[in-house]
Backbone bond lengths (Angstrom), bond angles and torsions (degrees), N, CA, C in turn:
res aa  C-N    CA-C-N  psi(-1)  N-CA   C-N-CA  omega(-1)  CA-C   N-CA-C  phi
1 M - - - 1.460 - - 1.511 109.45 -
2 K 1.286 114.61 139.34 1.455 118.83 -175.97 1.514 110.76 -68.41
3 K 1.310 117.16 130.62 1.456 121.59 180.00 1.514 109.60 -89.82
4 T 1.353 115.65 151.29 1.459 120.01 -176.48 1.515 110.89 -131.33
5 S 1.334 116.28 38.61 1.451 119.30 -177.85 1.512 113.21 -68.67
6 N 1.341 116.09 -19.65 1.462 118.74 -178.43 1.516 112.05 -105.81
7 I 1.321 116.95 20.57 1.454 118.34 -169.61 1.521 114.38 -71.21
8 F 1.323 117.72 -18.04 1.460 117.60 179.34 1.515 112.92 -76.59
9 L 1.332 117.94 -8.83 1.462 119.46 179.80 1.512 111.77 -63.25
10 G 1.353 116.54 -23.75 1.456 118.95 -177.47 1.503 114.20 -90.86
11 I 1.335 119.48 -3.07 1.464 120.43 -177.01 1.526 109.25 -95.61
12 L 1.289 116.43 120.66 1.462 120.20 -177.31 1.527 112.42 -89.62
13 L 1.317 115.40 -58.75 1.463 116.90 -174.55 1.514 109.09 -162.07
14 V 1.317 113.99 162.57 1.456 120.69 175.26 1.522 107.77 -113.94
15 A 1.324 116.21 124.41 1.461 120.93 -178.27 1.521 109.43 -119.19
16 T 1.279 117.02 148.55 1.452 121.61 -177.40 1.522 110.34 -97.49
17 F 1.374 114.81 131.09 1.452 121.41 177.23 1.529 107.13 -126.38
18 G 1.334 115.93 118.67 1.443 118.83 -179.62 1.516 110.65 70.27
19 C 1.342 115.68 -152.70 1.463 120.98 -174.12 1.513 111.37 -89.00
20 K 1.348 117.02 110.14 1.452 125.70 171.59 1.520 113.56 57.97
21 K 1.318 119.60 29.29 1.465 121.07 178.29 1.511 109.00 -115.05
22 S 1.335 116.17 128.87 1.454 121.76 -177.83 1.517 110.87 -109.62
23 V 1.312 116.65 141.59 1.456 122.90 177.59 1.511 107.91 -127.16
24 I 1.337 116.70 135.30 1.456 121.61 -176.90 1.524 109.47 -108.52
25 T 1.332 115.70 126.15 1.461 121.29 176.02 1.517 108.39 -98.71
26 Q 1.348 117.49 138.83 1.443 120.26 -171.84 1.524 112.31 -126.44
27 F 1.347 114.29 156.27 1.447 120.25 164.78 1.525 108.80 -66.76
28 G 1.329 117.04 160.90 1.454 121.34 171.61 1.508 114.54 95.48
29 D 1.346 119.24 -8.94 1.455 120.56 176.05 1.519 109.05 -81.26
30 A 1.333 116.08 123.79 1.462 120.47 -174.53 1.525 110.93 -68.91
31 A 1.330 116.08 131.45 1.462 120.51 175.70 1.525 110.25 -74.64
32 S 1.323 117.35 -32.15 1.460 122.17 176.57 1.513 107.99 -147.21
33 G 1.320 115.63 160.54 1.449 120.40 -178.79 1.517 112.09 82.14
34 T 1.325 114.32 -177.48 1.466 122.67 -178.28 1.523 109.58 -115.58
35 Q 1.322 115.93 148.24 1.464 121.14 179.04 1.531 109.64 -104.06
36 I 1.345 115.83 134.33 1.460 122.29 -177.21 1.522 109.47 -127.88
37 K 1.332 116.72 135.07 1.458 122.65 169.82 1.521 108.09 -124.80
38 I 1.340 117.21 133.81 1.459 122.17 -177.99 1.520 108.91 -112.72
39 L 1.346 115.58 132.59 1.460 121.40 -176.38 1.529 110.27 -127.76
40 H 1.321 115.52 134.44 1.458 122.40 177.13 1.523 107.99 -96.87
41 T 1.336 117.42 104.42 1.461 121.50 -179.36 1.525 111.18 -126.12
42 A 1.336 117.25 27.62 1.465 122.12 179.79 1.527 109.17 -103.47
43 P 1.328 118.99 98.86 1.464 120.62 -174.99 1.524 112.54 -61.90
44 G 1.328 115.21 137.15 1.454 120.48 178.15 1.508 115.40 82.66
45 T 1.325 116.90 -2.54 1.459 121.23 -179.88 1.525 109.84 -93.63
46 P 1.348 117.73 137.50 1.467 119.49 179.82 1.523 112.45 -59.66
47 A 1.334 115.49 177.16 1.465 121.57 179.20 1.516 110.65 -57.29
48 I 1.329 115.87 153.85 1.462 121.13 -176.26 1.523 111.17 -123.95
49 D 1.342 114.55 157.99 1.455 123.50 171.30 1.522 108.07 -117.91
50 G 1.332 116.65 146.00 1.450 121.83 178.28 1.511 111.69 -114.86
51 Y 1.332 116.35 133.27 1.459 123.00 -179.73 1.527 109.49 -121.55
52 V 1.322 116.28 139.93 1.452 122.50 173.61 1.523 107.63 -126.94
53 N 1.335 115.35 121.73 1.471 121.83 -178.14 1.531 111.46 51.80
54 G 1.336 115.29 40.99 1.454 121.38 175.03 1.508 115.78 83.97
55 T 1.329 117.78 -3.68 1.461 121.55 -178.38 1.522 109.67 -109.34
56 K 1.328 116.19 129.14 1.455 120.20 177.95 1.522 109.55 -70.53
57 I 1.330 117.40 127.09 1.465 120.88 -178.51 1.524 112.11 -110.30
58 T 1.326 118.14 -13.02 1.457 120.74 -178.74 1.526 110.24 -90.90
59 P 1.325 117.75 144.13 1.460 121.29 -179.09 1.523 111.57 -87.38
60 N 1.322 116.20 166.66 1.457 122.18 168.73 1.523 108.79 -99.67
61 A 1.329 115.81 155.07 1.451 121.25 178.60 1.515 109.07 -141.13
62 S 1.324 115.70 153.80 1.463 121.39 175.37 1.518 108.49 -88.31
63 L 1.347 116.23 124.60 1.451 121.47 -173.52 1.523 111.07 -133.18
64 S 1.318 115.97 148.29 1.458 121.39 175.63 1.528 109.02 -89.07
65 V 1.330 116.92 127.36 1.458 122.30 179.76 1.522 109.11 -139.01
66 T 1.337 115.03 168.28 1.454 120.74 173.67 1.529 107.91 -101.96
67 D 1.325 116.37 123.60 1.459 121.47 -177.62 1.523 109.19 -133.20
68 N 1.328 115.61 125.16 1.464 120.48 -179.33 1.532 111.27 53.66
69 A 1.347 114.59 41.35 1.463 124.09 177.50 1.519 113.66 70.88
70 L 1.330 117.64 13.32 1.457 120.74 -179.66 1.526 110.22 -126.67
71 A 1.329 115.96 143.26 1.463 120.74 174.52 1.519 108.81 -73.05
72 T 1.329 116.45 133.15 1.453 120.56 -179.48 1.525 108.80 -150.44
73 S 1.316 116.29 179.84 1.460 121.57 177.87 1.517 108.97 -126.07
74 I 1.326 116.78 137.17 1.454 121.55 177.25 1.519 109.34 -131.26
75 T 1.315 115.97 160.15 1.454 122.99 169.79 1.515 107.34 -106.03
76 T 1.325 116.79 123.41 1.451 120.54 -174.32 1.523 109.59 -155.67
77 G 1.340 116.22 -173.47 1.462 121.46 -174.82 1.518 113.23 -90.15
78 I 1.341 116.01 -144.76 1.461 121.94 -177.63 1.521 108.28 -76.23
79 I 1.323 117.30 119.07 1.447 119.87 179.09 1.516 110.76 -93.71
80 Y 1.330 114.57 158.17 1.454 120.84 173.12 1.526 108.37 -66.27
81 N 1.317 116.92 161.27 1.461 121.19 -179.00 1.527 109.78 -73.44
82 Y 1.316 116.44 78.62 1.457 121.83 -175.66 1.514 111.42 -62.73
83 T 1.350 114.70 159.59 1.451 120.91 167.17 1.527 108.45 -84.40
84 G 1.323 115.49 -179.31 1.458 119.18 175.49 1.513 112.19 73.20
85 S 1.340 116.65 -136.77 1.458 121.55 -171.07 1.519 112.89 -67.11
86 L 1.341 117.86 -16.89 1.460 120.42 -176.61 1.528 111.71 -108.64
87 A 1.319 117.01 22.11 1.460 120.54 -171.78 1.523 113.08 -63.07
88 T 1.333 118.22 -24.04 1.461 119.42 -176.70 1.524 112.74 -87.44
89 Y 1.318 117.40 -6.70 1.468 119.75 -179.80 1.520 109.05 -75.57
90 Q 1.324 116.31 127.28 1.455 120.21 -170.36 1.526 115.01 -86.60
91 G 1.328 118.47 -13.84 1.451 119.37 178.11 1.518 113.60 70.74
92 L 1.335 117.81 38.05 1.452 120.33 178.88 1.523 110.49 -146.00
93 F 1.331 115.21 156.79 1.464 121.67 175.21 1.522 108.42 -143.91
94 P 1.339 117.20 135.05 1.466 127.68 -9.78 1.521 111.00 -69.48
95 G 1.329 115.78 162.84 1.447 119.75 177.65 1.515 112.16 -67.45
96 N 1.339 116.96 -30.88 1.460 122.55 177.21 1.524 108.85 -128.63
97 N 1.341 115.23 139.24 1.446 122.03 178.19 1.519 111.84 59.91
98 Y 1.346 118.93 -139.40 1.459 123.32 -172.70 1.522 109.82 -137.04
99 A 1.333 115.24 163.57 1.459 121.27 169.82 1.521 108.08 -90.97
100 A 1.323 116.96 135.51 1.461 121.69 -179.58 1.531 109.98 -91.13
101 V 1.331 116.45 129.14 1.466 122.67 177.86 1.522 108.32 -132.86
102 A 1.332 115.92 165.54 1.458 120.21 179.41 1.527 109.89 -67.66
103 S 1.324 116.59 141.42 1.458 120.76 177.67 1.525 109.67 -85.54
104 G 1.327 115.02 167.59 1.461 121.47 -177.51 1.518 109.56 126.13
105 S 1.327 116.53 -138.73 1.456 120.92 175.45 1.529 107.20 -85.33
106 T 1.320 116.11 99.99 1.455 122.52 -170.95 1.526 109.73 -100.60
107 V 1.329 115.42 113.55 1.463 120.96 -178.75 1.526 108.89 -94.96
108 I 1.321 116.09 121.49 1.454 122.56 -176.39 1.529 108.93 -114.33
109 K 1.313 116.44 131.68 1.468 121.43 177.29 1.517 109.76 -134.55
110 I 1.322 115.52 136.51 1.461 122.29 175.74 1.524 108.08 -120.60
111 Q 1.326 116.97 128.84 1.459 120.64 176.65 1.520 109.69 -139.47
112 T 1.336 115.53 161.54 1.458 119.11 178.72 1.520 109.72 -69.81
113 S 1.317 114.91 143.97 1.456 122.00 -177.02 1.530 110.81 -77.46
114 T 1.324 116.22 161.71 1.455 122.48 174.88 1.519 108.17 -105.22
115 P 1.341 117.94 104.15 1.463 119.90 -175.76 1.521 111.54 -73.60
116 A 1.313 115.45 150.64 1.465 121.27 175.20 1.524 108.44 -130.10
117 P 1.339 118.58 121.93 1.468 125.98 -3.46 1.527 111.89 -69.79
118 A 1.331 116.44 166.77 1.458 121.27 179.72 1.523 110.27 -63.33
119 L 1.329 116.13 144.22 1.456 121.69 178.99 1.528 110.80 -79.75
120 V 1.323 115.08 144.51 1.459 121.01 -179.70 1.525 111.05 -95.72
121 S 1.324 117.24 -36.25 1.455 120.71 -177.04 1.530 110.89 -68.36
122 P 1.338 116.90 152.27 1.476 119.72 -179.10 1.526 111.71 -60.37
123 Q 1.316 115.33 136.46 1.457 122.36 177.71 1.531 108.96 -118.07
124 T 1.320 115.97 158.33 1.459 119.62 -177.50 1.521 112.91 -79.48
125 N 1.332 117.59 -17.73 1.468 122.36 176.90 1.512 109.25 -144.70
126 A 1.311 116.62 144.43 1.462 121.18 177.30 1.518 110.30 -74.35
127 P 1.342 117.70 153.68 1.464 120.37 174.94 1.530 110.97 -56.21
128 G 1.314 116.08 141.27 1.460 120.94 178.44 1.509 115.11 82.45
129 T 1.344 117.89 5.71 1.466 120.97 177.19 1.528 109.62 -70.71
130 V 1.319 117.04 126.18 1.464 120.57 179.23 1.526 108.95 -76.28
131 I 1.315 115.86 119.74 1.465 121.72 177.96 1.521 110.52 -79.11
132 G 1.319 116.44 -39.36 1.457 119.79 179.50 1.514 111.68 178.71
133 T 1.317 115.59 158.28 1.460 122.23 175.86 1.530 108.78 -134.32
134 A 1.312 115.54 154.21 1.461 121.23 177.33 1.515 108.63 -155.62
135 T 1.321 115.62 146.48 1.465 121.76 173.29 1.523 108.11 -111.93
136 Q 1.325 115.16 119.71 1.459 121.25 -176.34 1.517 109.47 -116.38
137 N 1.325 116.91 124.82 1.459 120.41 174.05 1.521 108.41 -79.00
138 T 1.330 116.67 117.63 1.456 121.12 -173.26 1.521 110.56 -121.40
139 I 1.322 115.47 158.60 1.460 121.91 177.26 1.516 108.82 -127.12
140 D 1.334 116.14 161.37 1.468 120.27 178.60 1.526 110.63 -55.82
141 G 1.318 114.97 136.74 1.445 120.99 176.88 1.514 115.36 87.68
142 S 1.336 117.34 -6.00 1.461 119.70 179.79 1.524 110.82 -81.86
143 A 1.342 115.92 161.83 1.462 121.28 -179.05 1.519 108.82 -138.70
144 Y 1.340 115.73 141.85 1.456 121.40 -177.38 1.519 110.53 -138.46
145 S 1.340 115.28 143.78 1.458 122.06 170.59 1.521 108.20 -109.16
146 V 1.330 115.65 133.45 1.464 121.94 -178.14 1.524 107.76 -114.69
147 F 1.325 116.58 114.44 1.446 122.29 -178.45 1.528 110.14 -101.39
148 A 1.338 117.16 123.12 1.459 121.29 165.02 1.519 106.49 -84.55
149 L 1.328 117.91 125.48 1.455 120.22 -169.86 1.522 110.81 -146.81
150 G 1.339 115.76 169.59 1.455 121.29 175.73 1.516 113.31 105.86
151 L 1.339 114.25 -174.23 1.456 122.37 -177.80 1.525 110.27 -122.16
152 P 1.336 117.95 135.46 1.464 120.09 179.15 1.527 111.37 -62.43
153 G 1.335 115.82 128.95 1.458 121.25 177.55 1.506 115.49 79.39
154 S 1.338 118.70 -1.03 1.461 121.18 -177.22 1.524 111.59 -80.02
155 T 1.324 116.16 141.87 1.468 120.80 173.95 1.524 111.10 -95.57
156 T 1.334 117.32 -21.95 1.467 120.28 -179.37 1.525 112.34 -91.13
157 S 1.337 117.25 -32.63 1.472 122.09 176.85 1.522 108.50 -133.85
158 P 1.334 117.17 67.10 1.470 119.87 -173.83 1.512 112.36 -69.40
159 L 1.334 115.06 160.06 1.459 119.73 174.32 1.520 109.80 -61.45
160 G 1.320 115.81 144.82 1.457 120.88 178.54 1.516 109.40 -177.63
161 I 1.312 116.28 -169.39 1.450 120.76 175.59 1.522 109.52 -129.11
162 K 1.317 114.81 152.12 1.460 121.42 176.28 1.517 107.41 -128.02
163 V 1.325 116.49 124.01 1.462 122.17 179.56 1.521 108.33 -102.96
164 V 1.330 116.07 122.54 1.460 121.56 -177.20 1.517 108.88 -120.57
165 E 1.332 116.48 126.07 1.463 118.86 173.52 1.519 109.04 -74.77
166 D 1.317 115.90 129.81 1.457 121.42 -179.12 1.527 108.95 -89.99
167 K 1.316 115.64 104.97 1.456 122.02 -177.81 1.519 108.22 -103.23
168 F 1.327 116.13 111.93 1.453 121.82 -173.32 1.527 110.51 -97.48
169 P 1.336 117.74 120.85 1.468 119.44 173.90 1.527 110.52 -62.37
170 I 1.313 116.37 155.58 1.455 120.40 174.42 1.521 108.42 -63.22
171 A 1.323 115.77 128.93 1.468 120.50 -174.02 1.519 111.32 -80.69
172 S 1.319 115.04 142.81 1.462 122.27 176.73 1.517 109.71 -124.91
173 A 1.323 116.10 151.87 1.459 120.76 178.59 1.526 110.02 -60.38
174 G 1.329 116.53 140.56 1.457 120.83 178.28 1.510 114.37 81.88
175 K 1.346 116.54 8.59 1.463 120.47 179.82 1.529 109.73 -131.30
176 A 1.339 116.07 137.46 1.455 122.47 164.12 1.519 106.55 -111.41
177 Y 1.345 115.91 164.06 1.459 119.75 -174.11 1.527 109.22 -126.39
178 V 1.331 114.46 127.53 1.453 120.92 -170.52 1.525 109.58 -131.36
179 R 1.337 115.91 140.78 1.461 120.97 172.16 1.525 108.72 -132.02
180 F 1.343 115.82 167.91 1.459 120.96 -177.84 1.516 109.61 -126.54
181 A 1.341 115.39 132.33 1.469 122.57 175.31 1.524 107.47 -113.37
182 Y 1.326 116.36 120.56 1.464 120.05 -176.03 1.523 109.32 -101.18
183 M 1.336 116.07 106.16 1.457 122.17 -172.27 1.534 112.69 -123.06
184 V 1.334 116.39 36.81 1.467 121.11 173.55 1.529 106.93 -96.76
185 P 1.342 118.71 101.90 1.473 120.12 -166.71 1.516 115.16 -69.31
186 N 1.327 118.65 -19.72 1.466 119.49 176.16 1.527 110.94 -116.32
187 G 1.318 115.84 28.25 1.461 121.10 179.54 1.520 111.95 -102.65
188 K 1.324 115.98 148.75 1.454 121.78 174.78 1.534 109.52 -77.93
189 P 1.331 118.05 165.05 1.472 120.28 178.39 1.528 111.41 -54.65
190 V 1.320 115.23 149.73 1.463 120.31 -176.32 1.524 111.45 -131.84
191 D 1.336 114.23 158.05 1.452 123.27 164.13 1.523 106.70 -102.68
192 V 1.316 116.92 149.04 1.462 120.59 -178.17 1.522 108.69 -126.90
193 S 1.335 115.77 126.28 1.455 121.04 178.82 1.521 110.48 -101.47
194 A 1.324 115.77 154.55 1.462 123.30 176.01 1.519 107.87 -128.91
195 T 1.332 116.45 122.30 1.456 121.09 -177.23 1.519 110.04 -116.63
196 S 1.324 116.39 124.70 1.459 122.33 179.57 1.518 110.17 -85.28
197 A 1.336 116.37 127.08 1.466 119.97 175.95 1.517 111.41 -70.23
198 A 1.326 116.94 -25.59 1.466 120.53 -177.53 1.520 112.04 -71.53
199 T 1.326 116.44 -37.96 1.464 120.35 -175.32 1.525 113.47 -115.09
200 A 1.355 116.70 -8.77 1.468 122.61 -177.70 1.524 112.03 60.73
201 T 1.326 116.43 22.71 1.467 120.24 177.60 1.523 109.62 -98.54
202 T 1.324 115.16 146.41 1.455 122.03 -179.86 1.520 109.45 -117.08
203 S 1.316 115.96 131.68 1.460 121.29 176.90 1.524 108.87 -127.87
204 T 1.309 116.45 168.59 1.463 121.51 179.85 1.517 109.54 -93.88
205 L 1.322 115.87 122.07 1.459 120.20 177.46 1.520 110.75 -78.02
206 T 1.336 116.32 -45.32 1.459 121.09 177.15 1.518 108.59 -156.78
207 S 1.335 117.02 153.66 1.460 121.88 -177.14 1.510 111.36 -122.89
208 N 1.333 115.71 142.52 1.462 123.24 171.54 1.531 112.30 51.15
209 I 1.324 115.90 45.16 1.458 119.72 -179.71 1.527 108.55 -88.96
210 A 1.313 116.56 131.88 1.459 121.93 -176.15 1.525 110.41 -95.21
211 Y 1.324 114.33 160.89 1.464 121.30 -179.82 1.529 111.52 -50.00
212 S 1.309 115.35 141.00 1.473 128.60 175.99 1.513 113.37 78.86
213 N 1.339 118.23 0.05 1.463 120.45 179.71 1.528 111.41 -92.16
214 V 1.330 114.72 150.42 1.460 122.75 178.71 1.523 107.45 -126.50
215 S 1.319 117.11 123.06 1.459 120.71 -177.83 1.524 110.88 -76.26
216 D 1.321 115.75 168.28 1.461 121.02 172.78 1.531 109.39 -75.41
217 F 1.327 116.06 160.81 1.454 120.24 173.26 1.528 109.32 -70.04
218 V 1.330 115.11 134.51 1.462 120.28 176.02 1.526 108.61 -124.83
219 A 1.319 116.57 152.20 1.458 121.55 -178.13 1.519 110.71 -81.41
220 V 1.337 115.90 139.18 1.460 121.63 171.08 1.525 107.96 -128.29
221 N 1.313 116.17 150.51 1.452 120.94 -177.04 1.526 110.61 -76.40
222 V 1.342 115.92 134.01 1.461 121.52 176.28 1.516 109.04 -139.20
223 N 1.315 115.33 166.10 1.462 121.74 175.27 1.529 108.84 -61.40
224 P 1.337 119.66 122.39 1.470 120.68 -177.60 1.518 113.87 -62.12
225 A 1.352 117.55 -19.38 1.459 119.98 -175.04 1.529 112.47 -123.92
226 G 1.316 117.48 19.09 1.460 118.91 -178.33 1.510 111.70 -168.22
227 L 1.336 115.84 -168.00 1.446 122.15 -179.28 1.520 111.06 -90.71
228 T 1.330 115.74 149.24 1.456 122.08 173.22 1.521 108.04 -129.55
229 N 1.324 116.80 124.56 1.454 120.69 179.32 1.520 111.19 -82.65
230 Y 1.330 114.76 134.28 1.461 122.11 173.45 1.525 108.55 -124.35
231 T 1.326 116.82 149.81 1.455 121.68 168.08 1.522 108.29 -119.41
232 F 1.325 115.51 151.22 1.458 122.02 -175.49 1.528 109.50 -126.63
233 Q 1.329 115.74 145.87 1.456 120.77 -179.12 1.529 109.58 -141.49
234 M 1.334 115.39 135.83 1.463 121.34 172.95 1.528 109.36 -91.81
235 Y 1.349 115.91 138.41 1.459 123.03 173.67 1.528 108.07 -128.80
236 L 1.314 116.85 142.77 1.455 118.77 171.44 1.520 107.93 -57.21
237 A 1.326 116.45 132.06 1.468 121.65 -169.31 1.530 111.93 -51.77
238 G 1.324 115.01 130.84 1.446 121.60 176.42 1.508 114.95 77.06
239 T 1.358 117.41 10.05 1.466 120.87 -178.18 1.524 109.93 -131.15
240 T 1.324 114.90 178.27 1.467 120.93 172.46 1.527 110.55 -107.00
241 T 1.332 116.93 16.37 1.464 122.19 179.70 1.520 109.72 -83.55
242 K 1.328 116.22 118.98 1.452 120.50 -176.89 1.526 111.24 -75.93
243 L 1.331 115.94 145.72 1.459 122.39 168.22 1.518 106.84 -114.36
244 G 1.331 117.08 111.11 1.455 120.68 -174.85 1.517 110.64 75.56
245 T 1.307 115.76 173.41 1.459 121.28 -179.51 1.524 110.35 -88.50
246 V 1.314 115.49 165.49 1.457 120.53 176.08 1.525 108.97 -63.38
247 S 1.312 116.84 148.22 1.458 120.35 -179.91 1.513 110.56 -68.39
248 A 1.324 115.47 156.89 1.458 118.44 166.14 1.523 107.92 -66.09
249 A 1.314 117.10 163.98 1.460 120.61 -177.59 1.526 110.43 -59.05
250 V 1.323 115.67 130.41 1.463 122.35 175.82 1.523 107.00 -106.68
251 S 1.324 116.95 117.77 1.460 121.54 -177.03 1.520 109.83 -84.76
252 L 1.316 116.40 114.78 1.462 122.52 -177.43 1.522 110.14 -105.04
253 A 1.322 115.72 141.40 1.464 121.68 179.05 1.527 109.24 -121.31
254 P 1.318 117.49 151.66 1.461 119.89 179.81 1.517 111.66 -62.85
255 G 1.337 114.94 139.53 1.449 120.49 176.74 1.506 115.19 80.37
256 R 1.338 118.30 5.79 1.456 121.49 179.84 1.531 110.69 -108.31
257 Y 1.355 115.04 163.78 1.455 121.90 -174.37 1.526 108.95 -125.28
258 Y 1.345 115.81 133.88 1.460 120.96 -173.25 1.521 110.40 -132.69
259 T 1.330 115.18 143.92 1.458 120.79 172.52 1.523 108.54 -112.41
260 I 1.324 115.64 125.84 1.456 123.17 175.21 1.523 106.59 -100.36
261 I 1.336 117.74 128.07 1.462 121.32 -175.59 1.524 110.16 -115.96
262 G 1.339 116.46 124.19 1.448 121.88 167.10 1.517 107.70 -89.22
263 R 1.332 117.11 123.00 1.456 119.85 -173.00 1.518 110.29 -143.37
264 G 1.341 116.46 174.73 1.449 121.40 -179.00 1.511 111.56 98.17
265 L 1.330 115.94 -158.33 1.460 122.63 -177.06 1.523 110.29 -121.29
266 A 1.339 115.62 141.38 1.454 120.80 175.48 1.525 111.22 -84.94
267 A 1.340 116.52 -22.02 1.469 122.50 179.58 1.514 107.79 -154.17
268 D 1.331 116.91 160.66 1.462 120.66 177.72 1.530 109.97 -59.21
269 Y 1.320 115.46 150.46 1.464 120.94 -177.40 1.523 109.12 -135.81
270 V 1.325 115.94 125.51 1.460 121.57 177.56 1.524 108.38 -91.35
271 V 1.334 116.60 120.08 1.466 120.98 -179.12 1.531 108.56 -75.91
272 P 1.327 117.76 119.81 1.456 119.68 -176.24 1.534 112.73 -57.67
273 G 1.323 116.44 130.15 1.455 122.08 174.13 1.505 116.44 70.18
274 A 1.339 118.09 7.08 1.469 120.33 -174.79 1.527 113.41 -108.83
275 G 1.331 117.33 -14.38 1.453 119.61 -175.12 1.516 113.03 67.15
276 I 1.343 117.15 24.75 1.459 122.67 -177.53 1.524 108.91 -122.95
277 T 1.312 116.21 132.77 1.459 121.49 171.27 1.519 108.42 -110.56
278 L 1.310 115.79 119.56 1.460 120.52 175.32 1.525 107.58 -83.94
279 K 1.320 115.89 128.75 1.456 121.64 -173.32 1.525 111.64 -98.91
280 A 1.339 114.90 140.51 1.462 121.17 175.84 1.522 109.79 -90.38
281 S 1.310 116.04 42.50 1.460 122.10 -177.84 1.522 108.36 -150.20
282 T 1.308 116.19 166.40 1.460 120.35 177.46 1.525 110.08 -77.39
283 R 1.312 115.90 155.24 1.459 120.01 178.90 1.520 109.73 -71.06
284 P 1.339 117.80 130.36 1.466 118.64 179.14 1.518 111.11 -68.15
285 T 1.310 115.56 153.27 1.469 120.91 177.22 1.524 112.13 -112.22
286 L 1.346 116.18 -19.36 1.468 121.93 179.76 1.521 109.49 -137.40
287 P 1.314 119.24 151.65 1.466 125.34 -6.95 1.523 110.92 -72.87
288 T 1.294 116.75 152.96 1.460 120.77 -177.63 1.519 112.10 -65.35
289 T 1.331 116.67 -14.94 1.461 119.44 176.29 1.526 112.21 -77.83
290 D 1.325 117.15 -12.45 1.459 121.63 178.37 1.531 108.30 -73.71
291 P 1.328 118.93 118.48 1.472 119.92 -176.61 1.519 114.02 -62.82
292 T 1.352 117.86 -22.90 1.467 119.01 -179.55 1.514 112.39 -67.43
293 T 1.343 118.00 -17.93 1.464 119.88 176.58 1.518 111.74 -68.97
294 K 1.321 117.41 -12.09 1.465 122.36 -179.68 1.528 112.31 -111.24
295 Y 1.344 117.16 6.72 1.467 119.90 178.76 1.532 109.93 -71.56
296 P 1.331 117.94 156.10 1.476 120.36 176.14 1.529 111.64 -58.14
297 E 1.311 115.56 145.68 1.468 121.05 -178.28 1.523 112.51 -58.14
298 I 1.324 117.77 -33.85 1.468 119.48 -174.96 1.519 112.81 -68.68
299 Y 1.327 118.26 -9.09 1.459 120.48 177.29 1.526 112.27 -76.86
300 F 1.330 118.15 -10.48 1.464 121.98 -173.22 1.526 109.54 -122.59
301 N 1.349 115.97 119.02 1.462 120.94 -173.18 1.526 110.96 -143.46
302 P 1.323 118.40 72.39 1.465 119.70 178.84 1.525 111.56 -66.54
303 A 1.317 115.93 147.91 1.459 119.72 176.95 1.523 110.09 -64.95
304 G 1.307 115.95 140.02 1.456 120.74 179.20 1.506 111.11 -171.88
305 I 1.326 114.96 -172.48 1.460 121.51 -175.05 1.521 109.46 -128.09
306 T 1.324 116.10 130.30 1.448 121.92 168.43 1.520 108.54 -122.21
307 S 1.317 117.11 174.02 1.455 119.92 -179.22 1.517 109.95 -151.83
308 Y 1.317 115.60 162.12 1.465 121.08 171.99 1.521 108.68 -150.29
309 T 1.313 114.88 161.25 1.460 121.27 177.88 1.524 109.15 -94.01
310 N 1.318 117.73 120.74 1.469 120.64 176.41 1.522 110.54 -68.08
311 K 1.305 115.80 -49.05 1.465 120.56 177.12 1.518 109.45 -170.51
């Protein structure tokens, strides 16, 4: 889970406008150009690269993976939030704030990365496979999140991209702003709860949200002068049946904006024609004689919740 111990670095000052209303101005708002954040939320899909107007904007990184039943290291793009040794990787770029690009007719393309050295174990998509493209008309000061989403080979939830304009409400003292992105491609609609550790009260963040949808930012109460921990839980809509486990504590600060992501698989998924079953569970570690303990990390995608700070 993304930590936010340094989140006050972006808060400059609180100014009063009119009667008892506070507005917070922050670092990170682009004076010109458009801001882009790219997120890998397609379970079982290899690492991705992001291009804007034909130029690759995402970096490569050296990562430890399991390939052909052996631990190895590769250089590749943005990976999905794997279980196991890569559990802390958030699957987004940039890790903080946004990448600045020229505004106007903004062409966005997401494709699978080409790892070096090449992987031997079966993958769900070949290197260089285009996941999706979109042309977004943008203006200076705007911000967008680009989600790579879907299931490889699926006709009902195919791989693609979703471009969402990030519309930030005016911030007020004592409030943080949270939205939910539901990216479980074989999951039914869910309700999402938010529980404050400070007050032990639970409220509904969003109701009956279907796969691939992203809610608007909504205000939640936080300590005006410090952090407030919240936990989030997905439930099958209209029930008390949980989907995935409760999130780890998400530390929210006043005047900041957060995206909570429901991701992973609700059930196992057989990739058509690939001989690969993507599991809605974590990869086993014992017994070591079990061959699944040596399968690639991307084969295992349990449903769960991650989060990041927009700004």
